Structure formats: C-alpha cells, structure tokens
N, C-alpha and C positions, 0 to 999 in steps of 0.2 A: 821499728821496736815499739813494743807494748809496756805502759807504765801503770801499776797500781799505784795510788799514791792517797796513803790512810784512809782507805776507803771503809766506812760503816754503814750498816744495813740493820734495820731493826722489822721485827714484824709485831705490830699491835692487833691484838684480840680482843675486844673488851677491855677488861683492866689487867691483862697479861700482856707483858712486853719479853718478846723472845730477841736477843741480840744472834742474829747470823754471823755478821762480819763485825770485827770490835778493832778498827783502826790498824788494817792490814793493806801493807805496802810490799809490793813486790815488783819485779822487772825481768822482762822476757826478751829473749834475744829474738832476731826475724827467722833464724832457722835452727829449731831445737826439739825436742820431744820431752816436754814436760810432762809428769805423772804426780796427779794430786791424790794423797792417801788421809784417810783419818776416819773415824768412826762414823755412825751415821748420825746426824745432826752437829757434825763439825764446820759446816759452812761450805762443803766442797761444791756442791751443786748451786749453792747461791753464788759463789765467786765464779764459776762458770757462766752461771745466767747473766752477771753484772759484767762482765769479760765480753759476752757474745750481745749487751745491749738489749737483752729481752726482760731483763728486772734494771730498775732504777736505785742506784746507791742513795744515801740519804746526806751523807758530807764526803770530802775528799775528793778523788778527781782520778779519771781514767784518761789517760793521755795516750794516742794512738799516733805515733809518727810525729812527735810533735805537736799533735793538736790537742788543744782541750775539749774535752765534753760536759763542761759545767753548764753550759750554754745550749746545750744541744736540745731541739726540741723534738716531736716525734718523727717529722719527717726526716730530719738528719738520722736519728736512731734508726729508721727502715732503711734509708739510703747505705749507712756502716753495715749492716748486718746482712744485705744483700750483695754489697761488692768488697766486703773485707772479711767478713766471717763465713765461715762453712761448719753446719751441725751435724754432727752423727748422734743420734739417741739411741739410749738402750732398747727400747721398744721399737726402733725402727721408722716409726712416724710417716710413712708411705701412706698416701691416697689412695683407699682400696677402690674407687671406680676409675682410676686414673689407668693407662699402661703403664709398664715401667719405662719406658720412652718419654710419656707425658710427664712422669714423676721428676725425670731430669732433667726436662725441657723447662719446667717450670720456674726454676729459677732465672734462667735466662729471660724466660717470659716476661718477668718482673722487671728485668733490664732493660728491657726493652730492644730484645736483640731481633732482627729480620727473622722470619719464619725458616729462610733456607738454612742462614747461618746456626741459627738455633736447634735445628735440628740434627744436623752435622757434626756439632759440637756434644750432644748429649751423645751422640752414636759413638763418637772417638771417647769418651768417658766411660762410656759402658763397656768398652772394648778393653780399654785399659784396665778394669776390673774383672774381667773376663766372662762378661754376660750379653755378647756380641748376637749371640743366639737367641736370646730370651727379651729383645725388647719389647715385642708384640703383646706379651704377657701381661697378665694381672698380677698383682703382688701376691695375694692368695694364691697363685701356682707356682710360686717358689719355695724353697726352704731356707730357715732361718738365717744362715750363711748368704744364702743370696739376696734377701731383702735387705741384711746389712752391708752388704757391697753395694745396692742400689741406693743405699742411703748415703754411704761414701763419695759413689760417682756424683751423686746429687749436690753433695757438698763442694764436691772440686770443680763442677763443671763450670762454674763463673770464675775457676781460678782465684781463690780468696788468700789472703795473707795469713789468715790464721783458721786453723782447724779444731772447732772444738766437739771433743768426743766424750759424753755422757754415759759410764758403762758400757761400751761398744762391744762388751763381750758377756755381758750379763747374763743373755739369754741364750748361749751358743754354749755347745758342746767342747771339749779340750781342742778337738781337732780344728774345726770349725773356729775356734777361738785364736789359735794360732795362724791361719790364713791369715784373719782379718788384722790381727797384729802385725804380720809381715807386710800387709799392706799400708798400715798406718806407718810402720817404720818406713817405707819407702815413700811415702809422701811427706815426712818429717825433714827429709836430706834438702827442700829448697823454701821450705815454710815453716811456721810455727804450727806445733802441735801441739793441745793443753788436752789431756784425757784424767778424768775423773774414772777411779777405781777402787775396788776393794781388795782388788788382787796384787799383795806385795810381791808376789813372784813374776807377774807379766809386767810389773815395773821395773823389777829388778833388772829383767833379762831385755826388755826394748826400749825404755826410757833413758834418756841422757841426761836427765835430772830429775830428781825426785822432791816435792814440796811437800809437808805435812801439814796439816792442820787440826786443831782440837779447839773447842769452844770458839769457834771464830778468830782464832789467833793463828799466826803460821809459827810451828815449833820446830820446825827443820827444814832445812834447804841445802839440798846435797853439792850445788853447783851454783852458788847465788850468782846475781849479774848487777854490778854496782856501776852506776852513771855518774860521770866526772862532769863537773861544771855545767851543770845541764841548765839550759835556758828557761826561764819562764813560757809555758805552754799558752800559745793562744788560741782564739775560738777562729774554726775557719768552716765554712760552709760545706758540705759535699753534695755532689750531683745527686738528682733525685729520681725516685724510682716510680716506676707507672707500668699500669695492667690495662692491657687493652681489654675493649669490651668482647671482641673475641674470645679471647683468653677467661674471660668471667664468665662468658655465656657457653663456652666447651667445658668447664669445670662444672658448672651447674647441670648442663645437659646430661654428662656422663654419671653425675651423681644420680641424677633422676632415671637414669635408662637401668641403674642398677635396681631401683624399687619399680619397675615397669607397673606393676598392678595397682599398688598405691598412688602412683601419679596418675594412671589413668582415673582412678576412681576420685582423688581429688580435681582432677580438671573437670571429670563429669559433675563433680558436686558444687563445682564451682560454676559450671555452663548451666545447672539449672535456672539460675537466676536471669542469666543470659537468654536462655529460652523462652523464660515467660514474657521478657521484653521484647525479644524479637516476635514473639507471636501477637503481643498487642499492639508492636508497631507494623506487622504484617496485616491484623486487621483493621488497625487505623488507617493504615495506606489504601486498603481496598475499600473500604468503605468512603475515605476521602477524594477516592481517585472515582469514586461513583459519584460522591456528592459534585466534584469539581464537572465530571461528565454532565451530569444533570444539570448543573450552574450554566455550565456553557449552552448546553442544550437550549436550556431556560433562557439564558441572554440572548441565544441566536433567533429563538421564537418570539423573544419579546426585548427588542433591543430597547436603550433609551430614544424614544421618537421624539424630535421636536419638529412641529409643523409650522405653515407661515401663520395659519391661524390658531392660537393655543387657549386651551380653556385649563384654568389653575385649579383642579380638584382637591388638592392638597388645599389650598386657602379655604375652599368651599367647605370641607370636611372639618377645620378648625370654626369656622362660622358655626356649621351647625354644632358642634361641641360647647361653643361659647353660647349658644341659643339653649343648648338642653341645661348647660349651669345655670341660666338665667331662668329657664322655666321650673329649675329646682327651687328656685326662691319660694318661700311662704309668705303669702301677703297677711296683712291683718284683715279681721272680717268688719271693714270699718267703712268700705269703698268698694267701688266697682274699678279694678284696673284694666288696663289696656295691654295688651299682647303684642308687642314688637316684631314676633319673631317673622310673620308672613312678610312685612317689608324688608327687614333685614337678608331673609332668604333671597328676594327677588333683587335686593341690592348687590348681594354676595354673586350672584350668577351674573350680570351685567357687568361686573368690575371684574369677574374673573375669566372675561373674554380679551383675550389681547391679540395684537399682530406680534410676530416676533421678525426681525431684521437679519433673516436667515444668510445674507450676503457679508454681511461684516463678520456673522459667527463662521461663515466658511472660511474666511481670511484667517481669522483666528485659529482654526483646526487645523487649515493646511501649514499655518508655521510651524513645524517641527521643535520648535523651540518651548512652544506652548506646554504648560503644566498638564493639560489634558492627556497629552500624547503619552504621557507616563501608564495610563490606565486604558488605553484602549488595547482589545485582544487581538485576537489571530484574525477575525474575518474585518479587521478595521471600519471603516467608516462607509456607510453609502449614501451617497447622494440620490435622492428621487426628483424627478422631473414631472412637471403636468403635463404628459407627453400626449395629443392629441389624436387619435387614430381608432379609425374602425376595422374590424376585421370579419373577412368574406371568405366564404368557400362554396362551393358546390357539392350539393348530396347527389346520391347515385342515380337520382331521377334528374338531373340536371338544373334543379332548382336552385337559385343563388339563396344563400343564407348567411344573413350577419350574426356575429358570435354573441349578439347581445340579445337574440333570441326575437327578432325580426326578421321576417323571409318576405324576398320580392317573388309576387306572383308574375305570371305570363300577362296579364293582362296591364301591369304597369303600374298597378298602385301599391304602393308602399302598406302591408297590412301586417298585424302582430299575430302570428299564427298560435302563439303560445298563451293567448290571455281567453277568460271565457270565466262560466259562473264556476265552474270548477274548484276556485281558490287556488289552483296550482300555478296562477299566474304571477308576475313580480311585476312592479311598476318601471317602465324599461325606458331611460332617457336616451335611448339610440337616437332617435329622429329628431332631436331636439339639436337645433344649428349650432349652439353655443356651448353644449356639453356632451362627451362619449359617454352612452349606455357600457352596461355590465357585458364584460366579452369573454370573460373567464381565462384571459391571458395574465400573467403575471412574470414579474422579473426574478429572477435567482440572484443570489448572491454574488458577486463578482469574486476573482481571483486575487493572488497578488501578482505583481509583475507582469500586467498583462493577460492571465490567465481568463477564461471566458468565464471559468465558476470557480467559486471556493470550494477550497478542501473539505469545508463542512457538508457540503451537497455529497461529494464521495462517503464520508463519514456515515452520513444518517441516512445515504440512497445507493440502492443496487440499480445495476442495469439488468433489466430481465429480456430485454430485446433491442438490439441494435445497438447505439453508443450516445454518449453525451455530446452537446452541441460543440462542433467542430469550428463554426464560422458563425459570423452574424445571424445567418440566413435559417440557421437550423433550432428547433424548438424540440422538446420534449414533453411528451405526456405523461402525466403524474397519476399513478393510481394506487388505490390504498392497500394496505397488506393483506387484503384477502382478493387483488386483483380486479378492484371493481372500481367504475366509475358511475355515477348517477346517469340513469337514463335521459335526464330532462337534458342533462348536459352534451351527451351525446347528438340527441336529435340538434342541440343550436349550434353544435360545432359542425353537423352537415355530415357526421359519421353514419348517422341513422338517417333515413329520409324523412323531411319534416311533414310528409303526407300522412305516416303513420301516426305522428303526434297530434297533427289536427282532428284524424280520427278518434283519437283515445280522449281529446278536450270534448269534443262533441258527445262522446257517450258519458262521461262525466257531467256533463250540463244537461244530459238529459237523466241523470241519475242512477245510470248503471253501473253495477258494482262490477270492479274490473279485478280479475285476479292474474296480474301478469307474471311471468317468470322471465329468469335473467337471460339475457341473449348474449351470445356466444360472439366474439369478434375476433378473429386471428389476429395476430400480430402484422402481419403481412399485408393486412388492409390498413393499418393504422401508420405503419413505417414509410416513409415516401410522400405522405399525404400532403398536400399544398393548400396553402391559405394568403389571402389577398391581405397584403398591409396597406389601407388608405389614410394617410397621413391629412387632417383635416386642410390643410392648405389646397389640396385637390380636388376640393369641393366646391371651390370658388372660379367659376367660369366668366372669361370676358364676354359681354355682350355688344351687340352694333353700337349700345350709347357710350360706350367706352368705360361703362361700371362692372360689376361680377355682380353674377347670379348665384345664389347658393343652390346646386343642384342635386342637394341629399337628399330630396325627396322624387328626384327624377328617373327611375331604373334605368332607363336608356343610357344615359347619360353617366349612371354610375358602372355600367355595363364596358362603356367607354374607359371610363377613368380605369378600370381594372386592369387593362393592357398595360399601362406604366406602374401599375402598382408595384410596391415590394414582397417579392413573394419568397415566402419562408415555407420550408417543408419539416415535415416530423422525422427525427434522426433515431429517434429512441423511446422506448416505453422504460420507465423506473417506479420503483415503490421503494416505500420506507425499510429499512432492515430489522426493526423491531418495532413491531406495534405501540409500544409504551413511550416511545421516542417523541419530544415535541415535534410540531408540525412546522415545518422550515419552508416548505411551498406549499401556500395555501389553493393556489388555484391549479385545477387541471392541466392547461398547457404554460409551461415555463420557457421564458425565453432570456437573453443574456441581455446584459448591459451595450453590448456591443450593437444588438439591433435598436435599441434606443439612442446611443450617439448615430446611428445609420438615419433613426427617422427626424433627428434635429439638424444633421446635414442636410437631407434633404429637403426640410421643410424652408432652412434658410436660403436653398438654390433654388427655391420654385420663383416662378414669375409674379405671381401676385404679392409675394411678400417682399420681393425686390423692387416693385414699384410703390408698396406703402411705405416702404424705410424712404424712398425717394421723395414720399410728397408728406411729410410729418405734418400739415395742417389740413390735411385733407382725407376725408373716410373714402377710399377710392372703392370701397364698396357700393355707395350710392351718390358719389361725386358730393357730397355735404360737408362743411366744414365743421372741423371738431368742436364742440362746444362754443358757440357763437357768444360774444357779449351784445352784438348790434342785432337789432329787430329787425332792420332791413335784410340781412341775410339770413336771418330765420324764416321770414317772408317768403324769400326767393326758392330758400330750402324747401318750405314747407308747399309751394307751387310747383318745383320739380317733384316733391314726392306725390303729389294727387296726381298729375300727369303722366307718371308711372305706372299708377293703379291701373287694374282690370276693372270690370264691370262689377263684379262681386264686391271687390274691394271696396268700390267706390260708393255701392248701396251701404254697405256696413257702414262707412265712414258718416253718410249722412245721416242714416237712423240714429247712429250712438250720437251726434251731435245734436239731434233734434231731441232726441231723449233726455240731452244735458241741459237742455233748454226746459224741461218740465213739459213737453209736448205729449198729448195723450193721442198715440199712432193708432188708437181703435176707432178715433174718427175720420179715419181713412177708409177709402172702399178699397179692397180686395189688394192688398200690398203684397203681392207675392204667394197669396193663398187663398182659402175658401172665407166665407163669410164669417165663421166661426172662429176662426183663427186671426181674423181682421179685429173680432170684437176683444178677443184675448191681448190684442197687440204685438202678436208677432210677426216677422218679417221672414221673408225668404232665407235670408241671414241670419234669421233667429238669433239675433244679437241685441234686441231691442231692451232686453230685461237682464243683461250680462252686469254681473257685478263690475266691472271694468265701467261700463256706462253711469251708473251713480257715482262715479267718482271725478266724472268730468267736469272740467272748469266752466263756469257760464263768462261767455264774453260782455264786456261792459257796453254802454250804449246802443244796444240792438233797438231798432224800429218795432214797435209792437202796433204799427198803423193797419198790417195786413196780418189778421189772425184766422186759421180756417175756423170754418164753422163748427160751432159746439165748444170750441174751445176757451175755456175759463181762466181768464188773470195769466195766459201762458204768452210767454216772448217767443215771436216768429223771427228769423233773420228776412232783415229789410230784402223787399223785391220777390219775396217767394209768396206764389199765391196758391190759392187754395188747390191740393194737388188730387188726381184721381189715379191712382198706380196700381198697376194691374200684376207687374213682375220687377225683379233688381233690375230690368234694363230702363224703366221707366224711372227708378230711382237713380240710374248714374247717369240719365238722361237729364234730370233734375239737377244734379250735382254739376254736371259742365255746363248748363244755365246759370246756377247760383253763382260759381266760383267767377265767373265774367263780372259781375257786380259786387261781390263779396267785401266786406270792409276788412281793413287791417287786422281786427280784433279776432276774425273769422281764422285766419291762417296763423294766428300765433296761438291760436286755441290748437289746431292740428298739430304745431309743431310740438308744443309743450306736451299733447296728451297721444301723439302716436309716432314720433320720429325721436330715436335715440342715435342720436350721432356719436353718443361713446368718446373715448379718446385713441390717441395715438398706441399707449401701450394696452389699452384693451384690446383694440383693433387685432393687434399682432398677435396678444394671447388668443383670440379667436381663430386665428389663421393658423395656431398650433406653434408658434414662434417661442423657442426655449433661450433663455440665457443660464450658460454652464457657470456663471458666477452667482445665479440665484435659482437656488433647489427649492422647490415647493416642500420638502421635508427631508432630514436629516437623522438617518439611523446610526447611532453609535452603537457599536457590540463590544462587549468587553468579556471576559472568560470567569468571572468570577461575582458574587456580592459586594467584595471588600474592594473591587474595580469601580464597581458602579458608584460606591460609595465615593470613591476617589474622584470619579467623573461629576458626582452633584457637587460635590466642594470645588473642584476646579472652575465649575458653569458659575458658582457663587461666588468664587473668586473673580471670573470674568464679568460678572454684573456689579461687583464693586468698582471697576475700573471704566466699565463703559458709560458712554452717554444714555440718557432715561431712554430715549427711542429705540436704543440698541440691545437693550436688558432683555435677556430669555426669559420664556417663563414656558414652563413645561410641567406635565404630571409625571410622576414615578411612579406608575402603578406596580411594578414588582417590588418596589421599596415599599408602598402601603399595603400589600399582600403578604410579604414574606421577609420583613423587618425584624423579625424574633429568630430567623433561622441560624443566624450567624451566632447571636448570642448562644442559642442551643449546641451550637458545634463547639464554641468554646467551652463550655460548662463543660462537655463531654471531653474534652483534649486535657482540662485541668485535671479532671477525676483520674485519666489515664497517667497521666504525669505524674500525680502523687502515688498511683499504686507502684509505677515504677521506682520511686524515690526510695519508696520501703524494700524493694528487691534489691535496690543499688545499696543499702545500708547494711541490709542482712549478708548481702555477698561480699561486703568488704570487709565485716567480721568475719568472716569464715575464713577467708583467705589470711587475714592477720594470725589468727590461730595456727593453720595449718604453716606458716612461715616461721612462726616462733616455732613450732614442734621441729620443724627441718632446722633451725638454728642450734635447738638442743642437741640433736642427733648430730652435727657436723662441729661440735665445739672443739673436737681434737683437730680438725682438719684446719678451723680458725687459728690455733696455736702454730701448726706447721706451716699456713702460710706466712703468718707473723714471723715465724722462725728463719724463713728465707728471707724477707724484707718486705713483705705485702705490708703496706698501710692502712691505716683503719679505713680510710676510702676506700681501698680495693677490695677490703672485706666488704663492705656495704656494697660494692658492685658485684661481686659474686652472688648476695643471697636477692640483690634485685634482679639480678640475671636470672635467678632462680624465678622468681614472682613473674617477672616477665614470660618464660618460658609456660609456667602454668598459666598465667592468663592469657598467653595467645593461644594455648590448648583448649582453654576453657571455652574461648570465645570461636574457635575452629568447630570444637564439638558442638557449641550450642547453635551455631548457625546450621552446621549439618544435619542436627536432629530437628530443627525447624523444618529447614525443606522438606523431608520425610513427611513428617506430622502434616504440613498444609496441604498434601495430596488428600487425605481423609477430610481433614478439615473444610475442604473447598467441596467436598460432593455434600458434606454434613449442611454446609451454609446453602447449596443451590436447592438441595432437597427440602429444607426447612422454608425458605425464604421464596420458594419458585421463582427464582430469577438468577439468571445466569452471568449478569452483569457486574455483581458485588463478588468480588475474588479477593482472598487475602494474600496479598502478593509482599514479598519482601523485596524493597528497592536493594540494589546494589549499593548504591551509595549509604542506605540504612545497615547494609550487613558488615560493609567497612568499618562506619562509625562503632559498631556495637563490638566488633573486634579491638579497635582501638580502644575501646572505653572498656573492654573487659580488660586489657591489658593495664590502661591507668588506674582502673578499680585495685587489680592484684598489687600495682608498685604502692599504692597508697595504704591498702592493709599491708603488705609488707615492710613499710617505711620504718616504722617503729622496732618490729624484730630485726632487721637489716642493721638499724642503728645499735641496736641492744649488743648485736653480734659485734660490731666493730668496737666496742668499748672493753669487751672482755679482755682481761689480763690474757697474753702470751705463755706465760708461765703455768698458770692455772688450768688455761686452757690444753697445755700439751701434757697436762697429767689426769686430764679426764679420760675414764676409758667409756 
C-alpha cells in the first residue's frame, strides 16, 4: 500500500518560486491501474517522480507498506527505486550502447543478482513482452513500440511492487499505443500501476482509477482509497543496492566501443605522455645499464684493495692541501719566514705507512652479519696470499726457462738471458732466495659455490680455443683483442726459443736496428703446453750436517726438483670480448684459486716445513737459534757459521773484517791479483771496498801490538802477523789460523754482521708457508659506486670499534678519481624526473577534460541508472571504469609505440655513439609500472568529473537530450 500524505514540493529559481505539489494526499491500492490526468504544469510528473523516489518532497510523508520515508537517505532511496519501483518513460530511456538483453539485465545487476540468474530472468521478461527474438539487438535497431516494450520488460524484470509510467504512449502511433496499454493493463492485475498521460480516452478505457491534478492539487479521484485507523508510520531501512566492477566496466566498455574512433584517438592522445616517459625511461635504463656495467667492470678491475702494508694516500692529499693553504698565506715584508712544507711532507709520508691486521679484518668479513656484507657485489671478496713459487718450462730446444725471465744453460750456471745494454731488460728478483721474481702468472677471480672462475670472467672474456679451467692444474693464456701477446713474454714462457731472444739482445747491444714482424703461433702449439710449479719449500734440501741448503742456484738440483713439481697445462686461450672493457686479467697466464690452495697444501705437507714447525726455537736451515739473547749462543753460532764457509766465503769474511778495522789492504803483497790490483786494495773476492764493509762494527779491545808494515794507527786482530797473500786460498788459511786464537769480540762481530738467524715466523714465510687466516691482501668487489661508498662507511664503523692495532688503513683510489660521477648521475636523474613530472601533469589535465566531456555526453544514461536504483557511488564507478579503460588503453598503446620507436632509436644511438653497448631498453617492470601509472593518472584526472556525474540530479539528467 502506497500513501502520499500532505506532500509539498517547490522549485526555487532565483527569486521565482514554483509550487509543483501543494499539500497533496492520496492513497493507492496494492494492485490497481491509476491514471493521473491534468494539464501541463499541473504537477503530474512531479508527483510521479516523488512517488518513484527520483525527486525529494519538501514536507509531508511518503509511506510505503507502512514504512515512512521521512528519514530516508540516498542509499535508502536507491534501494527503494531498485526493489520497489519500475519506471517506463515516454522516450524509452534505453542505453543505446547496450544490447536489448543488457538493458533489461541492468536493474538486476544493480540488485546483485548472479550472472546466470540475471540473464535468464531478463530473457523471460523479454519473452513476456514479445521480444525474445531481439535480445541481441541494439535499441536503435528496434521500432518505437519495441523499444517501449523493452522499457516495460526492464521495469518488470526486478518484480517491483509499483510500476510508474510517464506518458508511455506519447511517442507511439495509435496501434502501437494500444499494444502498450494492453500490456500495462495486464501488468496491473498483480501490482500497482500509476500512469501519467495527456490522453483521457486511453485513461477512460484502460485505467481502473483516474486522479486529476491542477496547479499542484488533486481536483478529482474516481475511486478514492481511504485508510482507516492508520498507525503512525515508522522508519525502516531497506536492503542496499550494489553494482559490481565488472558491470561498471561493461557499461563503459560498450559505451566506448560505440565511439571507437574517438576512443582510439583519446587513448592515443593520453599515450603521448606515456610514450615520452617510456622513451626517457628506456634511454635512462640503457644509460644506467651501461653505467652499471662500466661501474661493475671498473669495480672488477679496481676493487677496494687492503694490503698488509698500507699507504694512506688520502691523508697525504689532505696534508698537501693543508700545505697549499699554508703556502697561500702572505707574510709581511718585515722578516724571513721558514717554510715547514718539506718537514710536513716527510712527516705525512712516514705517518701514512701502517700495518693492517688482516687476520682480524678477515674474521669480520667472514661474519655474514657484518655490515660490510650488505654492499659486497656479485664477485664477492677475494683473499690473496703471498704464495712463493717459481714457474719453469722447456722451450723447443730443450732449454729450461724460468718464467721470471732467467734461463738455465747447459753449463749449469744460472744466467739472465734477457739483460743487456739494450734497455729491454727488467730487474728480476727470481734468483733471490727470499723473494719470487716476476713470472707472468696471475690468479683469476674465483666463482661462487666452489666454481673455479667467476662469472665476470665469462662476461668479459671469450674462449677462442680450448676451454676455461676445469681443474686446479689448468691454466689459460690471455691474449688481447688483436690476438697478441708481447714477444718478450712468449720467450720468457718458453713458447718461443730463448736462443732467439739472446740473439736479439746481442744485436740490440751492438746497436743494430731491428725490424721484427709478428710471429704466428698456432693454438695447438699452446694448448696442452706444460709448466712446472716449484713451491719455495722444494728449494731447501737437507745436507749431511742436518741443516738445509738452498739449491735455487743449482741447475742440476732444480732439474731433479722438477720431477716432483706441480704440473699445470694450458687448457685454453681467451681474450677480451670488447676492447674497451676494463682489464680483469692483467697477466698473460691465468690460474685458479684452486691452484693457490694446492700450493699452500703442498707446502704445509713438505718435510722442511714439518721439521721447522717441530723446532720453533731453532732455524733448521742453518742449525742456529732464533734471535738468541745470550752471547755464548751467538759465539757458538758464529763458529758454526765460519766452519760451514767455503774458501771464497772465508776470504771474503776476513777481507771485510780487516777493512772494518781500517786496514789498508794495499800494503799486502798480491792479494789474489796483480800488483796494480794490490795497490788499489782489491782482493779476489773484490769486496774490500764494498758498501757493506764500511758499515761493519769494530770489535773492542783489539791488541794493536802487531801491525802490518806501513799501516799507520790501524788496529789488527791479535796474533795476526804480516801476511804475504797470493790468492784467496791463503786468505782462507789465514782465517783458519786466526779463528783458533780469536777473541769473543771477533765472533760477536761475525754474528752481528753476517748471521741473520731471523725468526720462526720469518723462516716459515721464507719456506712459502701461508696461513689461510692471514691473507696478504683482501680485494672487496662491489657492483656500483654507491656500494663502494657503503663499504667505506662499513670500514669506518669497523675502525670505530676496533683496537688501535686492528684499525684498517687503505686508499680508495677509485673514490679519489671518480668521486663526482655519482653526483653527475643524480643530477641527470633529477632533470629527467622533473621532465617526467611535467608530462604527468599535462596528461592528467587532458584525461580530466576528456572524462568531463564523456560525463556531458552520458548525462541521460546517468538519469537512467539512477532511475533503476543505481547509487551515486555506482555512477562514480561507471565513469571511473571508463577512465580506467582509457588509461589502460593509453598505457598499452604508449608501450607498444615505444617498443616500435626503440628499434630506429637504438640504430641511431649506435651510429652516433659508435658504441653498441648503449641500448635504450624498456624494462618489463618499467612497462608494467607505466601502464599502472597511466591508469592511476586517468583515474585521478577523471575523479572530479566522476564525482560531478554522481551528484547530478536524476530528474534533470533524464530530461537531457
């Protein structure tokens, strides 16, 4: 039962007030066909809109089945229209871009009915009105009567209690009008039908009740309905309506599909900003990728290196800067001022040298919880150890060649085949028993999880023959991008015969001009070539006295050592992929860390190392005590030392001792040379005037009773008579005679000036022993300058907590050279971001304008949706869905066009930059983000127009054409 109680409705326009309904009261039965008649402006349509919940009354009450609507809010009115009211309009008010079936389904969609049920109920409603065969047509494909029947089907599909018809036959011919009226008459049998019409004939023929209105008041009622003993109506909320996102998207998609051309142009216009942003992102990504590659390559070639002995160049630069500031100070012309720069510089040099405790720092790095591990790159941390070994090979003539450049000839003497007046020689330390020489072997970066080589090797080098190392015994030859290795290196590695190099150096020494050509060496001459790795521990062989001799100068002994040496072979030849890459491998022969570990294990297992470790207090190499404090031990060690000397060594020792006393050896006769040499003070050992002699200590308490003839105020050892020495054998005999009666001071002098007993740790180092916990250098690899800065900060934090002796000092060379690169990159990024921001603003404004135009075009659709129960929120959803589709389309079009444009753009970049490493690439994540950004921007741009659409008055919207 519907009750209209004292309803008043006014329309105020400026100063004009129009009374549409003036205290109207009327009751309607649950099922009757009521026709409302009256002249134009009498309030018929207003009453219908008030009853239908499209318009709000100013006063009074509308009671529906005992429920008052005084306290209804927008959501309650929306639910009322959707569940209780069905509308049939004079102009049909069908949504043109929806099919007949979709138009009928719409009311059910807003009611939240499932898809399957919704479709079936819509088909049934259309079948009842005789349109079963037209369900897939668009409204513009139907006649006027058919469209009105679709409107009736839509009004009835939700089974409303009340059907409101506003001039349902106003736009129809007579025959069609009769068909529609018959249909409404049938509907009125089980529900209330209220029809507004100007045709009294139709009203008289079909309506069961006629209510007349004039000037907003009821002037007649043919069948009034009085309600007796009516209770006060109470407010009651109705169930809410809802529109799914899918429905909103469907409405908008179908609307846009009817305007394909404009939709595509709109999406393209919106995509222009996305294209610009995508191109910038692609270029930026390409440049950043290139920069990251360069950074990674740079950081691979120049890691953060921390050595045992550190030189703090950074502090020195600061000192020099302070000196420069000090020098800039202008003094008055009143005196002479001393410049302290020289002393300050010397002070900064000495204070900049320090020792790093790498054992403690390694423990810090190995702790995965340490801050520094957050910044370590893909190549990780490489620990280098001062492994001591020589590398030998045989050239094609069978000559044994040391890779440090020295060659052993057939006579058994170790001679340097690579030195001469030519200036091509280098200073080799290979024959120094305490230090290995340059051997052209370098370790490559180890890989992760036990892999022999790092991925950076694969990224920067290609195998031109053979393969990369497969075991610890494999090495590779590294050539440049032109497939070359220096000829001198090939000779030193024994790949080319050393005899040829000797001839070359002779010609250069003779001043001959050489015009050499490149020599071609087939890969199969290199692949499989063997080298002999000789750890330093193998150079020490036990003698009959129980001590050890160093055989590093004994050719025959070295050849015997090679039989048990570690053999390695060349497994492949590699070269850099691009000539502009940073150099990752600096040596012509590269080996793996596995070989380093094998050398360490080999050394630890050697006999000499085991024996030395078992005797921590005694130097097993010479049988002497390490750094004794007792003079008696020193004297005994000196006697052992002299007894073990040969003839030449004894002669030299005596000569140096006499020279240390100030004795003029020219007073002696024929000391191992002719008269001329004797007068010049030379001996056969040729050591009398060596720098070492001038630094010798003079023993105290020497008896000067016996001095050689002609020696003025010089002191001679007690018991030494005037000598007539003809060769070094006589000198050796004189030494043997003297030591039998020599005082302790002589033996102490011998110990202090000739015996270096060293220490236990130094001896182990001499033997090549390495502790894995004590690296000689730590190389920390990072992937970017930002990570490098992070490592630097982590080291600072480590130093803050570490003991004074454990603090780490190092020089960040890359930081000093390239400190401004990060700033430059950031500035470029900020400029690009600013440019992008402008594009985004323009794009948002454009989308807002387009959405607003769409709102204006779809105003009537807004009224239709509101009439069938759509809420303001639903209207916003519809237009937000439209902007979503446009934004999605803009994003996809923008990405598609960008990918097409990148093809010619990259060709242009390669041609202009002459570099194929710089490629504008749109990352997948970037493309997805841009599409999402496009959608968000269109939603933001369309937000205000969508809100404006939601606020439109449904009655006004329905009247819009």
